[in-house]
KEVOSE-806208 format. One record per residue (C-alpha): residue number from 0; residue in one letter; z negated, y negated, x. Coordinates in steps of 0.001 Angstrom, whole numbers. Example, Ala and Ser with C-alpha at 12.3 -4.5 7.8 and 13.67 -1.06 7.14 Angstrom:
<sites>
<site pos="0" code="A" z="-7800" y="4500" x="12300"/>
<site pos="1" code="S" z="-7140" y="1060" x="13670"/>
</sites>
This chain:
<sites>
<site pos="0" code="M" z="-85060" y="-77573" x="75874"/>
<site pos="1" code="I" z="-87659" y="-80578" x="76241"/>
<site pos="2" code="S" z="-86286" y="-83614" x="76870"/>
<site pos="3" code="C" z="-86718" y="-85990" x="79671"/>
<site pos="4" code="I" z="-90316" y="-87452" x="80194"/>
<site pos="5" code="F" z="-90471" y="-91087" x="81490"/>
<site pos="6" code="I" z="-94349" y="-91434" x="83374"/>
<site pos="7" code="V" z="-95011" y="-95615" x="84739"/>
<site pos="8" code="M" z="-96365" y="-95332" x="87820"/>
<site pos="9" code="N" z="-100739" y="-96312" x="87773"/>
<site pos="10" code="G" z="-100775" y="-99717" x="86916"/>
<site pos="11" code="T" z="-103760" y="-99683" x="89116"/>
<site pos="12" code="I" z="-102095" y="-98626" x="92383"/>
<site pos="13" code="A" z="-98877" y="-100592" x="91216"/>
<site pos="14" code="Q" z="-100430" y="-104007" x="91102"/>
<site pos="15" code="L" z="-102416" y="-103059" x="94464"/>
<site pos="16" code="V" z="-99006" y="-102234" x="96351"/>
<site pos="17" code="S" z="-98424" y="-105912" x="95165"/>
<site pos="18" code="L" z="-101056" y="-107802" x="96091"/>
<site pos="19" code="V" z="-100804" y="-106486" x="99951"/>
<site pos="20" code="T" z="-97099" y="-106737" x="99828"/>
<site pos="21" code="Y" z="-96867" y="-110323" x="99143"/>
<site pos="22" code="G" z="-100603" y="-111041" x="100435"/>
<site pos="23" code="N" z="-98783" y="-109971" x="103820"/>
<site pos="24" code="A" z="-95705" y="-111763" x="103411"/>
<site pos="25" code="Y" z="-97875" y="-114539" x="102850"/>
<site pos="26" code="L" z="-99763" y="-114746" x="105886"/>
<site pos="27" code="K" z="-96833" y="-113843" x="107796"/>
<site pos="28" code="Q" z="-95199" y="-117036" x="106261"/>
<site pos="29" code="E" z="-92223" y="-114503" x="104936"/>
<site pos="30" code="I" z="-92864" y="-115925" x="102130"/>
<site pos="31" code="S" z="-93407" y="-119593" x="100682"/>
<site pos="32" code="P" z="-95701" y="-120614" x="97713"/>
<site pos="33" code="E" z="-93164" y="-121865" x="95651"/>
<site pos="34" code="E" z="-91149" y="-118300" x="96086"/>
<site pos="35" code="L" z="-94193" y="-116213" x="95845"/>
<site pos="36" code="N" z="-93922" y="-114199" x="91935"/>
<site pos="37" code="L" z="-97555" y="-114605" x="90774"/>
<site pos="38" code="Y" z="-96847" y="-113227" x="87550"/>
<site pos="39" code="C" z="-94704" y="-109866" x="88698"/>
<site pos="40" code="S" z="-94654" y="-107150" x="86367"/>
<site pos="41" code="T" z="-97817" y="-105704" x="87729"/>
<site pos="42" code="F" z="-99902" y="-108602" x="86331"/>
<site pos="43" code="I" z="-98332" y="-108293" x="83057"/>
<site pos="44" code="N" z="-101521" y="-107222" x="80969"/>
<site pos="45" code="S" z="-103314" y="-109033" x="82863"/>
<site pos="46" code="G" z="-105345" y="-111859" x="80112"/>
<site pos="47" code="K" z="-107520" y="-112497" x="83380"/>
<site pos="48" code="V" z="-107429" y="-111976" x="87166"/>
<site pos="49" code="E" z="-109973" y="-113480" x="89719"/>
<site pos="50" code="F" z="-111162" y="-112741" x="93418"/>
<site pos="51" code="I" z="-115115" y="-112852" x="94289"/>
<site pos="52" code="D" z="-116574" y="-112262" x="97740"/>
<site pos="53" code="Y" z="-120048" y="-113224" x="98720"/>
<site pos="54" code="K" z="-121840" y="-115428" x="101007"/>
<site pos="55" code="E" z="-124084" y="-113691" x="103447"/>
<site pos="56" code="G" z="-128044" y="-114863" x="103416"/>
<site pos="57" code="F" z="-130674" y="-113271" x="105772"/>
<site pos="58" code="L" z="-130014" y="-110803" x="107681"/>
<site pos="59" code="G" z="-126408" y="-110263" x="106927"/>
<site pos="60" code="I" z="-128065" y="-109805" x="102542"/>
<site pos="61" code="Q" z="-124972" y="-110681" x="100850"/>
<site pos="62" code="T" z="-127043" y="-112891" x="97981"/>
<site pos="63" code="Q" z="-124067" y="-115571" x="96660"/>
<site pos="64" code="E" z="-121051" y="-114601" x="94307"/>
<site pos="65" code="I" z="-117999" y="-117089" x="95363"/>
<site pos="66" code="S" z="-115155" y="-117246" x="93295"/>
<site pos="67" code="T" z="-112248" y="-117565" x="95432"/>
<site pos="68" code="G" z="-109636" y="-117746" x="92598"/>
<site pos="69" code="V" z="-107997" y="-116923" x="89487"/>
<site pos="70" code="T" z="-104388" y="-116254" x="91186"/>
<site pos="71" code="P" z="-103424" y="-114235" x="93375"/>
<site pos="72" code="L" z="-101965" y="-117322" x="95416"/>
<site pos="73" code="D" z="-105667" y="-118545" x="95432"/>
<site pos="74" code="W" z="-106887" y="-115470" x="96740"/>
<site pos="75" code="F" z="-103929" y="-115321" x="99769"/>
<site pos="76" code="K" z="-104841" y="-119004" x="100993"/>
<site pos="77" code="Y" z="-108763" y="-118457" x="101005"/>
<site pos="78" code="L" z="-107800" y="-115578" x="103071"/>
<site pos="79" code="K" z="-105742" y="-117363" x="105134"/>
<site pos="80" code="A" z="-109021" y="-119693" x="105574"/>
<site pos="81" code="Q" z="-111151" y="-116866" x="106349"/>
<site pos="82" code="R" z="-108637" y="-116225" x="109197"/>
<site pos="83" code="C" z="-107061" y="-112754" x="107766"/>
<site pos="84" code="T" z="-104259" y="-111463" x="109843"/>
<site pos="85" code="S" z="-103275" y="-108173" x="107774"/>
<site pos="86" code="L" z="-103808" y="-106185" x="104046"/>
<site pos="87" code="K" z="-103757" y="-102650" x="104515"/>
<site pos="88" code="L" z="-104496" y="-100258" x="101616"/>
<site pos="89" code="Y" z="-107420" y="-97482" x="102001"/>
<site pos="90" code="Y" z="-108107" y="-94205" x="99632"/>
<site pos="91" code="E" z="-110265" y="-91573" x="99982"/>
<site pos="92" code="H" z="-110562" y="-88902" x="97251"/>
<site pos="93" code="S" z="-113126" y="-88521" x="94828"/>
<site pos="94" code="A" z="-116405" y="-87207" x="95974"/>
<site pos="95" code="D" z="-116834" y="-85117" x="93427"/>
<site pos="96" code="Q" z="-113911" y="-82931" x="92000"/>
<site pos="97" code="S" z="-115953" y="-80132" x="90465"/>
<site pos="98" code="M" z="-114932" y="-81128" x="87155"/>
<site pos="99" code="F" z="-111636" y="-82646" x="87766"/>
<site pos="100" code="K" z="-109101" y="-83200" x="90311"/>
<site pos="101" code="D" z="-108318" y="-86507" x="91235"/>
<site pos="102" code="H" z="-104967" y="-86055" x="89744"/>
<site pos="103" code="K" z="-105940" y="-84815" x="86716"/>
<site pos="104" code="T" z="-108253" y="-88161" x="86403"/>
<site pos="105" code="S" z="-105670" y="-90405" x="87727"/>
<site pos="106" code="G" z="-104376" y="-91956" x="84588"/>
<site pos="107" code="L" z="-107415" y="-93007" x="83456"/>
<site pos="108" code="V" z="-108574" y="-96260" x="84940"/>
<site pos="109" code="G" z="-111317" y="-95970" x="87756"/>
<site pos="110" code="G" z="-109803" y="-92266" x="88576"/>
<site pos="111" code="G" z="-108231" y="-90607" x="91004"/>
<site pos="112" code="G" z="-109911" y="-91044" x="93938"/>
<site pos="113" code="V" z="-111269" y="-95009" x="95318"/>
<site pos="114" code="W" z="-108682" y="-97255" x="96088"/>
<site pos="115" code="L" z="-109465" y="-100452" x="98284"/>
<site pos="116" code="I" z="-107686" y="-103389" x="99950"/>
<site pos="117" code="E" z="-108731" y="-103854" x="103418"/>
<site pos="118" code="S" z="-108456" y="-107335" x="105001"/>
<site pos="119" code="A" z="-108477" y="-107728" x="108863"/>
<site pos="120" code="H" z="-109506" y="-110587" x="109839"/>
<site pos="121" code="E" z="-109397" y="-112747" x="113763"/>
<site pos="122" code="D" z="-113010" y="-111932" x="114682"/>
<site pos="123" code="G" z="-112688" y="-108387" x="114707"/>
<site pos="124" code="G" z="-113952" y="-107880" x="111420"/>
<site pos="125" code="F" z="-112976" y="-106272" x="108344"/>
<site pos="126" code="K" z="-113503" y="-106791" x="104558"/>
<site pos="127" code="Y" z="-112615" y="-104313" x="101507"/>
<site pos="128" code="W" z="-111807" y="-105300" x="97638"/>
<site pos="129" code="F" z="-112424" y="-103003" x="94847"/>
<site pos="130" code="G" z="-110715" y="-103834" x="91723"/>
<site pos="131" code="K" z="-112710" y="-103502" x="88534"/>
<site pos="132" code="W" z="-110726" y="-103099" x="85067"/>
<site pos="133" code="E" z="-111780" y="-104012" x="81908"/>
<site pos="134" code="V" z="-110046" y="-103771" x="77984"/>
<site pos="135" code="I" z="-110872" y="-107262" x="76978"/>
<site pos="136" code="T" z="-108990" y="-108263" x="74180"/>
<site pos="137" code="I" z="-105827" y="-106700" x="71700"/>
<site pos="138" code="A" z="-103664" y="-109668" x="72007"/>
<site pos="139" code="P" z="-99934" y="-110316" x="71136"/>
<site pos="140" code="D" z="-98482" y="-110369" x="74378"/>
<site pos="141" code="K" z="-100399" y="-107344" x="75611"/>
<site pos="142" code="S" z="-102492" y="-109743" x="77807"/>
<site pos="143" code="I" z="-105314" y="-107071" x="77405"/>
<site pos="144" code="W" z="-106559" y="-106481" x="81018"/>
<site pos="145" code="A" z="-109520" y="-108685" x="82611"/>
<site pos="146" code="I" z="-109299" y="-107404" x="86366"/>
<site pos="147" code="I" z="-111693" y="-108645" x="88998"/>
<site pos="148" code="Y" z="-111446" y="-107819" x="92961"/>
<site pos="149" code="Y" z="-114993" y="-107706" x="94512"/>
<site pos="150" code="A" z="-115579" y="-107640" x="98499"/>
<site pos="151" code="V" z="-117777" y="-104602" x="98185"/>
<site pos="152" code="L" z="-118161" y="-104119" x="101973"/>
<site pos="153" code="V" z="-117780" y="-105759" x="104975"/>
<site pos="154" code="A" z="-117265" y="-103649" x="108232"/>
<site pos="155" code="K" z="-117303" y="-104147" x="111876"/>
<site pos="156" code="E" z="-114453" y="-101215" x="112238"/>
<site pos="157" code="S" z="-111341" y="-100480" x="110327"/>
<site pos="158" code="R" z="-112197" y="-97472" x="107918"/>
<site pos="159" code="I" z="-108702" y="-96139" x="107951"/>
<site pos="160" code="K" z="-109002" y="-93786" x="110920"/>
<site pos="161" code="Q" z="-105818" y="-91440" x="109934"/>
<site pos="162" code="F" z="-102324" y="-93145" x="109467"/>
<site pos="163" code="I" z="-99350" y="-90881" x="108871"/>
<site pos="164" code="P" z="-95968" y="-92481" x="110321"/>
<site pos="165" code="L" z="-93297" y="-92611" x="107439"/>
<site pos="166" code="N" z="-90735" y="-89903" x="108885"/>
<site pos="167" code="T" z="-93586" y="-87369" x="108397"/>
<site pos="168" code="A" z="-94451" y="-88683" x="105182"/>
<site pos="169" code="K" z="-90777" y="-88772" x="103873"/>
<site pos="170" code="E" z="-90388" y="-85031" x="105207"/>
<site pos="171" code="T" z="-93342" y="-84128" x="103067"/>
<site pos="172" code="L" z="-92859" y="-86015" x="99946"/>
<site pos="173" code="L" z="-89577" y="-84280" x="100113"/>
<site pos="174" code="N" z="-90288" y="-80650" x="100657"/>
<site pos="175" code="T" z="-92952" y="-80805" x="98156"/>
<site pos="176" code="L" z="-90472" y="-82728" x="95535"/>
<site pos="177" code="K" z="-88097" y="-79469" x="96023"/>
<site pos="178" code="R" z="-90525" y="-77340" x="95272"/>
<site pos="179" code="T" z="-92141" y="-79114" x="92043"/>
<site pos="180" code="L" z="-88465" y="-79471" x="91246"/>
<site pos="181" code="D" z="-87995" y="-75351" x="91203"/>
<site pos="182" code="F" z="-90792" y="-75233" x="89345"/>
<site pos="183" code="S" z="-89874" y="-77709" x="87021"/>
<site pos="184" code="L" z="-86315" y="-76378" x="85849"/>
<site pos="185" code="K" z="-87662" y="-72372" x="86113"/>
<site pos="186" code="N" z="-90747" y="-73717" x="83343"/>
<site pos="187" code="D" z="-88478" y="-76316" x="81065"/>
<site pos="188" code="T" z="-91476" y="-78933" x="81909"/>
<site pos="189" code="G" z="-89104" y="-81743" x="80839"/>
<site pos="190" code="F" z="-90192" y="-83806" x="84123"/>
<site pos="191" code="S" z="-87331" y="-82623" x="86298"/>
<site pos="192" code="E" z="-85196" y="-85983" x="85799"/>
<site pos="193" code="S" z="-88254" y="-87704" x="87609"/>
<site pos="194" code="F" z="-87984" y="-85101" x="90200"/>
<site pos="195" code="E" z="-84667" y="-85431" x="90752"/>
<site pos="196" code="N" z="-84505" y="-89452" x="90999"/>
<site pos="197" code="A" z="-87253" y="-89355" x="93727"/>
<site pos="198" code="I" z="-84965" y="-86768" x="95887"/>
<site pos="199" code="K" z="-82444" y="-89238" x="95507"/>
<site pos="200" code="N" z="-84408" y="-92527" x="96110"/>
<site pos="201" code="I" z="-85470" y="-90372" x="99419"/>
<site pos="202" code="D" z="-81964" y="-91096" x="101047"/>
<site pos="203" code="D" z="-80135" y="-92799" x="99130"/>
<site pos="204" code="P" z="-78664" y="-96705" x="100459"/>
<site pos="205" code="N" z="-79440" y="-98409" x="97146"/>
<site pos="206" code="P" z="-83182" y="-97020" x="95986"/>
<site pos="207" code="R" z="-84402" y="-97998" x="92497"/>
<site pos="208" code="V" z="-86937" y="-97630" x="90175"/>
<site pos="209" code="D" z="-86306" y="-98315" x="86017"/>
<site pos="210" code="Y" z="-90298" y="-99921" x="86047"/>
<site pos="211" code="Y" z="-91876" y="-102349" x="88208"/>
<site pos="212" code="K" z="-88544" y="-103763" x="90127"/>
<site pos="213" code="D" z="-90529" y="-106790" x="91583"/>
<site pos="214" code="L" z="-92889" y="-104243" x="93129"/>
<site pos="215" code="V" z="-92786" y="-105848" x="96603"/>
<site pos="216" code="P" z="-91414" y="-108940" x="98125"/>
<site pos="217" code="S" z="-87360" y="-108611" x="98375"/>
<site pos="218" code="T" z="-88179" y="-108714" x="102173"/>
<site pos="219" code="G" z="-90603" y="-107590" x="104278"/>
<site pos="220" code="L" z="-89797" y="-104062" x="103613"/>
<site pos="221" code="S" z="-87006" y="-101634" x="105717"/>
<site pos="222" code="L" z="-84894" y="-99623" x="103872"/>
<site pos="223" code="S" z="-86914" y="-96338" x="104926"/>
<site pos="224" code="Q" z="-90314" y="-97965" x="103658"/>
<site pos="225" code="Q" z="-88022" y="-98936" x="100253"/>
<site pos="226" code="Q" z="-86586" y="-95119" x="100083"/>
<site pos="227" code="L" z="-89748" y="-93706" x="100318"/>
<site pos="228" code="L" z="-91334" y="-95986" x="97726"/>
<site pos="229" code="C" z="-89146" y="-95503" x="95293"/>
<site pos="230" code="A" z="-89280" y="-91741" x="95698"/>
<site pos="231" code="A" z="-93282" y="-92125" x="95017"/>
<site pos="232" code="A" z="-92816" y="-94617" x="92138"/>
<site pos="233" code="S" z="-90059" y="-92000" x="90373"/>
<site pos="234" code="S" z="-92492" y="-89263" x="91636"/>
<site pos="235" code="W" z="-95519" y="-90249" x="89241"/>
<site pos="236" code="V" z="-95985" y="-88005" x="86473"/>
<site pos="237" code="F" z="-99596" y="-88408" x="86476"/>
<site pos="238" code="G" z="-101152" y="-89641" x="83330"/>
<site pos="239" code="G" z="-103317" y="-88934" x="79887"/>
<site pos="240" code="M" z="-101265" y="-86834" x="76841"/>
<site pos="241" code="G" z="-97467" y="-86108" x="77172"/>
<site pos="242" code="S" z="-97750" y="-86445" x="80755"/>
<site pos="243" code="W" z="-97237" y="-83707" x="83995"/>
<site pos="244" code="N" z="-100991" y="-83303" x="83242"/>
<site pos="245" code="D" z="-101182" y="-82331" x="79907"/>
<site pos="246" code="L" z="-99094" y="-79047" x="80854"/>
<site pos="247" code="G" z="-100549" y="-75509" x="80288"/>
<site pos="248" code="F" z="-99327" y="-72125" x="81126"/>
<site pos="249" code="P" z="-100479" y="-68778" x="78951"/>
<site pos="250" code="D" z="-99913" y="-66547" x="82533"/>
<site pos="251" code="K" z="-102138" y="-66158" x="84803"/>
<site pos="252" code="E" z="-99577" y="-66827" x="87702"/>
<site pos="253" code="T" z="-98011" y="-69981" x="86553"/>
<site pos="254" code="Q" z="-101038" y="-72042" x="85824"/>
<site pos="255" code="P" z="-102616" y="-71220" x="89229"/>
<site pos="256" code="E" z="-99244" y="-72301" x="90691"/>
<site pos="257" code="Y" z="-98763" y="-75615" x="88489"/>
<site pos="258" code="G" z="-102701" y="-76377" x="89486"/>
<site pos="259" code="E" z="-101844" y="-76096" x="93073"/>
<site pos="260" code="I" z="-98609" y="-78014" x="93130"/>
<site pos="261" code="S" z="-99762" y="-80727" x="90960"/>
<site pos="262" code="Q" z="-102078" y="-81514" x="93306"/>
<site pos="263" code="T" z="-100003" y="-81078" x="96724"/>
<site pos="264" code="L" z="-97691" y="-83444" x="94706"/>
<site pos="265" code="Y" z="-100289" y="-86168" x="93672"/>
<site pos="266" code="D" z="-102081" y="-85934" x="97640"/>
<site pos="267" code="D" z="-98462" y="-86520" x="99267"/>
<site pos="268" code="V" z="-97106" y="-89272" x="96754"/>
<site pos="269" code="I" z="-100694" y="-91014" x="97732"/>
<site pos="270" code="T" z="-99921" y="-90622" x="101217"/>
<site pos="271" code="A" z="-96058" y="-91595" x="101333"/>
<site pos="272" code="I" z="-97283" y="-95130" x="99309"/>
<site pos="273" code="I" z="-99836" y="-95578" x="101754"/>
<site pos="274" code="S" z="-97558" y="-94891" x="104783"/>
<site pos="275" code="V" z="-95277" y="-97477" x="103336"/>
<site pos="276" code="I" z="-97946" y="-100266" x="102732"/>
<site pos="277" code="N" z="-99579" y="-99850" x="105838"/>
<site pos="278" code="S" z="-96747" y="-99454" x="108290"/>
</sites>
């Protein structure tokens, strides 16, 4: 019997979730600057964080970088001054998955598809922010990442064209988790406990995860949102060596089934996260 393996939710996604939820809480005045947890667990390994916007020049061409702050609160204040009304998560699959599917590269920095933060503004416009992660040093406090969020796109219309309702995302993820758990138990993968915890979280009156406990503010999410977010976080088994992605099966029937289940689970977890955060 393989012992249970614990995989932590992708740090890039976790930080995006924190930025959007804490940012919306600040913009809606549901949380004060003093209450804002600027250094929550999603930033624990971040030695440097900065947010860069661009000044428009002739014909709207972006010409000059503007540092809008070196803390999330700096950025939130800048967004408020720019009449930002809300933040949302945007995701799209990698354009080329011919070599590796997104779930296979999700444990790598920059892998797993394209994630952006959408900021909506009172003038009807939208900006899209992309986080670039780079290793700066291996420090004793493990603050090894330099993370810079760039405003990479300005648009007149939202790129978020489809929204999956919370109940639909919850039902879809639950069905996928049940199928994945059956496969996991049948093939003794060592990840069954993760799927059992995820299934439990979907209807638990007190949903929880053991990591990123301050992922989102203590106020602002309904119980249903908390349940689905915790279920998605508990479902995260993707990564590098030793993760769900590292499994392999010798027979011709099990390996294709594993690949199909893995891709479906990844897509449904991503959909669940976006459904919660953008509700």
